[in-house]
C-alpha positions, 0 to 999 in steps of 0.5 A: 936552111935559113940563117939568123944571127941572134944576140940577147942579154944572156946568149949569143948564137947562130940559128939555122932552120930548115924550110919546114921548121921541123929542125932548128940548129943553134950554135952557142957562141962565147964573147970571141964568137967561138962555138961553145956548144950546139943544139939541134931541136927536131921533131920527135919522129926523127929521134930513132933515126938519130939514135941509130946514127949516133950509135954507129958514129960515137961511143955510147956512154949511157941512155941517149948519151954518147962521147965523141973524141976529136982533136984531143977533146971529148965531146958529150952528145945527149938527146932529151925529150921535150913535150913536142920535140927532142933536143940534141946537145953537143958540148965539150966535156968539162 
């Protein structure tokens, strides 16, 4: 995966893309460079595979939603369809 650190006026994030640009992983950072959430943008063709993977690893909490419990915290995992891709978001439960 190729790496790029990106800073703009609204977000600070790290960006990784695979060699074919079919998957892009973003780590959103706070001012202390601590990861606050992750977002994986991938081709719609991998959505079924990701759902099977998440069903086997996490507790289902709704349609295309799961909860992961780690180190005393709940993390929400959600898949949303976009026009040309699916977006998987992982963030701490607030």
